[in-house]
Structure formats: C-alpha cells, structure tokens
C-alpha positions in Angstrom: -21.6 -2.1 -40.6 -19.6 -4.2 -38.1 -18.6 -7.7 -39.0 -20.6 -10.4 -37.1 -17.6 -12.6 -36.7 -15.6 -9.8 -35.1 -18.4 -8.9 -32.8 -18.7 -12.5 -31.7 -14.9 -12.8 -31.0 -15.0 -9.6 -29.1 -18.0 -10.9 -27.0 -16.2 -14.0 -26.2 -13.1 -12.2 -25.3 -14.9 -9.9 -22.9 -16.6 -12.8 -21.3 -13.2 -14.6 -20.7 -11.9 -11.3 -19.1 -15.1 -11.2 -17.0 -14.5 -14.6 -15.7 -10.8 -13.7 -14.8 -11.7 -10.6 -13.0 -14.6 -12.3 -11.1 -12.1 -15.0 -9.9 -9.6 -12.4 -8.8 -12.2 -10.5 -6.8 -13.2 -13.7 -4.9 -9.5 -14.5 -4.3 -8.9 -11.0 -3.1 -12.0 -11.2 -0.8 -10.8 -14.3 0.8 -7.4 -12.8 1.3 -8.8 -9.6 2.7 -10.6 -11.3 5.5 -7.3 -12.7 7.0 -5.2 -9.7 6.2 -7.8 -7.4 7.9 -7.8 -9.7 11.0 -3.9 -9.5 11.0 -3.9 -5.8 10.8 -6.5 -5.2 13.4 -4.7 -7.6 15.9 -1.4 -5.8 15.4 -3.0 -2.3 16.2 -3.3 -2.6 20.0 0.4 -3.8 20.4 1.8 -1.2 18.1 -0.3 1.6 19.9 0.7 0.4 23.3 4.4 0.3 22.4 4.1 4.0 21.3 2.4 4.9 24.6 5.1 3.0 26.6 8.0 4.8 24.8 6.1 8.3 25.4 5.7 7.3 29.1 9.5 6.3 29.4 10.6 9.4 27.5 8.5 11.6 29.7 9.9 10.2 32.9 13.6 10.5 31.7 15.6 13.0 33.9 18.4 13.4 31.6 18.4 15.3 28.5 18.6 13.5 25.2 18.6 9.7 25.7 19.2 6.9 23.2 19.9 8.1 19.7 16.9 6.4 18.3 14.8 8.7 20.4 16.9 11.8 20.5 18.0 11.8 16.9 21.2 13.1 15.5 20.2 16.7 16.4 19.6 17.6 12.7 17.3 16.8 9.8 19.4 17.3 6.6 18.9 13.8 5.3 15.7 12.0 5.1 15.0 8.3 4.3 11.6 7.6 2.9 10.5 3.9 3.2 7.9 3.6 0.3 5.5 0.6 0.8 3.7 -0.6 -2.3 2.6 -3.9 -3.7 4.5 -6.3 -6.0 1.5 -6.6 -8.3 -1.0 -4.2 -9.9 -4.7 -4.6 -10.9 -5.5 -3.0 -7.6 -7.0 0.4 -8.6 -5.3 3.5 -7.4 -3.6 1.7 -4.4 0.0 2.0 -5.7 -0.6 5.3 -7.4 -1.9 7.1 -4.4 1.4 6.1 -2.3 3.7 7.0 -5.1 1.9 10.3 -5.6 2.3 11.2 -1.8 6.0 10.2 -2.2 6.6 12.5 -5.0 4.9 15.3 -3.2 7.0 14.5 -0.1 10.2 14.4 -2.2 9.4 17.7 -3.6 8.7 19.3 -0.3 12.0 18.2 1.2 14.0 19.2 -1.8 12.6 22.7 -1.6 13.7 22.8 2.0 17.2 21.9 0.9 17.1 18.4 2.3 18.8 15.3 1.0 16.4 12.5 0.1 16.9 8.8 -0.2 14.4 6.1 -0.8 14.1 2.5 0.3 11.1 0.8 -1.8 9.3 -2.2 -0.3 7.4 -3.6 -3.3 8.1 -3.7 -6.9 5.4 -1.3 -8.1 6.7 1.7 -6.1 10.2 1.1 -7.5 9.0 0.8 -11.1 7.0 4.1 -10.9 9.6 6.1 -9.1 12.5 4.7 -11.3 12.2 7.3 -14.1 12.1 10.5 -12.1 13.7 9.5 -8.7 15.9 6.3 -9.7 19.0 8.0 -8.4 17.3 8.4 -4.9 16.6 4.6 -4.6 19.2 3.0 -2.4 17.4 -0.4 -2.0 14.3 -2.1 -3.5 12.9 -5.1 -1.8 10.4 -7.5 -3.3 8.4 -10.5 -2.1 8.0 -9.4 1.5 4.2 -9.4 1.3 3.8 -12.6 -0.7 1.9 -15.0 1.4 1.8 -14.5 5.2 4.1 -11.6 6.4 6.8 -13.0 8.7 8.0 -10.7 11.6 11.5 -12.1 11.2 11.8 -10.7 7.6 10.5 -7.3 8.8 12.9 -7.5 11.7 15.7 -7.7 9.1 14.5 -4.7 7.4 14.4 -2.8 10.6 17.9 -3.9 11.7 19.2 -2.6 8.2 17.5 0.7 8.7 18.9 1.1 12.2 22.5 0.2 10.9 22.1 2.9 8.2 21.0 5.4 10.8 24.0 4.5 13.1 26.3 4.8 10.0 25.0 8.4 9.4 23.4 7.6 6.2 20.2 9.6 7.2 18.8 11.8 9.9 15.0 11.0 9.7 13.2 7.9 8.5 9.5 8.1 7.5 7.2 5.4 6.3 4.7 6.0 3.6 1.9 3.4 3.3 -1.8 2.9 2.9 -3.6 2.4 6.3 -6.7 0.1 6.0 -10.0 1.6 6.9 -12.5 -0.4 4.6 -12.5 -2.4 1.4 -13.2 0.9 -0.4 -11.2 3.4 1.6 -7.4 3.3 2.2 -5.7 6.4 3.9 -2.2 7.3 2.7 -0.2 7.6 5.9 3.2 9.0 6.7 4.7 7.9 9.9 8.1 8.8 11.4 10.0 5.8 12.9 13.4 7.1 13.4 13.9 8.9 15.6 10.8 7.7 17.4 7.9 10.0 17.2 6.5 10.6 20.5 2.7 10.6 20.5 0.7 12.8 23.0 0.2 10.9 26.2 -3.5 10.0 26.6 -3.2 9.3 30.3 -2.8 11.6 33.3 0.0 12.0 35.6 -1.4 9.7 38.2 -1.6 6.9 35.6 1.9 7.4 34.3 3.2 7.5 38.0 1.7 4.0 38.7 4.8 2.3 37.2 8.3 2.0 38.4 11.0 0.9 36.0 14.2 -1.1 36.6 16.7 -0.6 35.3 16.3 3.0 34.5 14.4 4.5 31.7 17.5 5.0 29.4 18.4 1.4 29.7 14.8 0.2 28.9 14.5 2.5 25.9 17.9 1.4 24.5 16.5 -2.1 24.4 12.9 -1.2 23.3 13.5 1.4 20.6 15.1 -1.1 18.1 12.2 -3.4 18.6 9.8 -0.4 18.1 11.2 0.2 14.7 10.4 -3.5 13.6 7.1 -3.4 15.3 6.0 -0.2 13.4 7.3 -1.5 10.1 5.4 -4.9 10.7 2.2 -3.1 11.6 2.5 -0.8 8.6 3.1 -3.7 6.3 0.0 -5.5 7.5 -2.1 -2.4 7.0 -0.6 -2.1 3.7 -1.4 -5.6 2.7 -5.0 -5.4 4.0 -5.5 -2.2 1.9 -4.0 -3.8 -1.2 -6.5 -6.8 -1.0 -9.5 -4.4 -0.3 -8.4 -2.2 -3.3 -8.0 -5.1 -5.6 -11.3 -6.6 -4.7 -13.0 -3.3 -5.3 -11.2 -2.8 -8.6 -12.0 -6.3 -9.8 -15.7 -5.9 -8.8 -15.9 -2.7 -10.8 -14.2 -4.5 -13.8 -16.5 -7.3 -13.5 -19.6 -5.1 -13.7 -18.0 -3.1 -16.5 -17.4 -6.1 -18.5 -21.0 -7.2 -18.0 -22.2 -3.8 -19.3 -20.0 -4.1 -22.2 -21.2 -7.7 -23.0 -24.9 -6.2 -23.0 -24.0 -3.6 -25.3 -22.0 -5.7 -27.8 -24.8 -8.4 -27.7 -27.2 -5.8 -28.5 -25.0 -4.5 -31.4 -24.6 -8.2 -32.6 -28.3 -8.9 -32.6 -29.0 -5.5 -34.4 -26.3 -6.2 -37.1 -27.5 -9.7 -37.6 -31.1 -8.6 -38.0 -29.9 -6.0 -40.6 -28.1 -8.7 -42.4 -31.2 -11.0 -42.5 -33.4 -8.1 -43.6 -30.9 -7.2 -46.5 -30.8 -10.7 -47.7 -34.6 -11.0 -47.7 -34.8 -7.8 -49.6 -32.3 -9.2 -52.2 -34.3 -12.5 -52.5 -37.6 -10.6 -53.0 -36.1 -8.3 -55.5 -34.5 -11.2 -57.4 -38.0 -13.0 -57.3 -39.8 -9.9 -58.7 -37.3 -9.5 -61.4 -38.0 -13.1 -62.6 
C-alpha cells in the first residue's frame, strides 16, 4: 500500500511542475505573437527578391553570370546550415530538423558527396555531435535570443559567401522549420548558394516592363550577396516562430497531463487514506471486543 506522505510529496511536486509549464506556455504564447508577425512581414520581401533574381537571370544574354548564381559548375561538396533552437522543451521541433539533416547527410554520402555542417542553435549541434561531429565546421549560439538582428544574420551570410569563394563548398542548403501554425511546422530545405531560381509567375509582357541599368550582371553581382542574408534572415524568423509555437503546444500538453496526473494521484491518496482509517477503526473495534 502506498505511503500517504510519499503520495502527498508527489502531488505537491506535480503541482509545482504544472505551475512552471503553465507559465512557460503563457510566455511562449506572448513571444509567438511577435515572432509570427515578424515572420509574416518578412515573407513578401523575401519572395519578391527571389522573383527579381529570377527575372534578372532570365533577361541575361550571356551564359553563366555571377558565381553566386551560376555556381562552380560542380556539386561535389555540400554545406548544410542546420537551424535549431538554443533551448529544448519545445516538443519535436529540434528533433524533426535533426532527423531531416541526418537523412540529407545519408543521401549525399550515398551519392559520393562531401558534406559539411554549420549549426545555428545549440540543440542541433548537441544532437549531431555524436554521429556527425567531424562534419561540423562551425556552431553558432545566441542568434535567436531576443529580437533577431539583421546585422548578425548578415555576418553569417558574409561568412558563407567567403567560404564559397574560397572553394570550401559548391552548394549551400538551409534546413529549418517553416511556420504554418502553432501546432504545425514544416521542415524545409532551401538552397541559397548558388541561388535557386524559382519558376517565374509572371508572363513575358510583365517581365518586359522593366529596363535595368546598369546591365543585369552588375545588378545581380550586387543583389545576390544581399539575397543570401535576406533568405537566412527570413528562415531564422520562420524558425523562431515555429519554435515558440512548438513550445506553447508542448507546454499546453504538459500542463494538461500534469492536471490528469494530479487527479489520479489525489484519487489514490484519498483511497489510501480511507483504507488506513478503515484499518484503524477495525483495530480499535477488535481491541474493544477483546476487552
């Protein structure tokens, strides 16, 4: 039979945990509103820049173009930028990104490609350290704490471009969670170096409405480095909103589970207490009858 004192201690412990998870849920909900606004505000600019690069690339008369657009002509070495959170307690948010990264690494290695990793967020680095630690070239933490500053992201973009120009990799792909709702985050793989040209949604008449000066190559040479930072910034905003949504959902589930556990423990406590009282009454009556 369970000890009444142990049950009481367990109930109080679960109640304390419930207060913490409830508070974390409210904090995550407050942060989610701001993070969702930032992510949604960044989407039109990011999408428009993609369309602008596609238009410029389509109007170029010469073959090739800037290296950030044309690439190195090969795809032997791949750099994966893995974006996770610095903290846990957010359900399967980090695990889903790491799982997609492991799958991508396995695919590339099966194709005979060389793989390198840049981890943005401590959890990704921690989970990949055991089996892919030798692939991690850099691990960045604290980028998503507080408000994400574009200047910090621009430094990461410049670092990636320098690595590309130095020949450290041929293709760079981001892996992150795109925000859809508080309960749904979509693991996304997006190539940023060389720039991935989306299908143009406009017809030829719309594309022909613009004339560019100087020529397309000069504009792309200026625009492509900014596009790398812009896509990184947009992905980090999406990832941060996804993190807060996942944490809010996870803490809501934890709070409800704690409530159910408290109810079960309270029922067990009351039954045990009643059994002890009944036992004591039986002992008293038996003693009285013996006299």
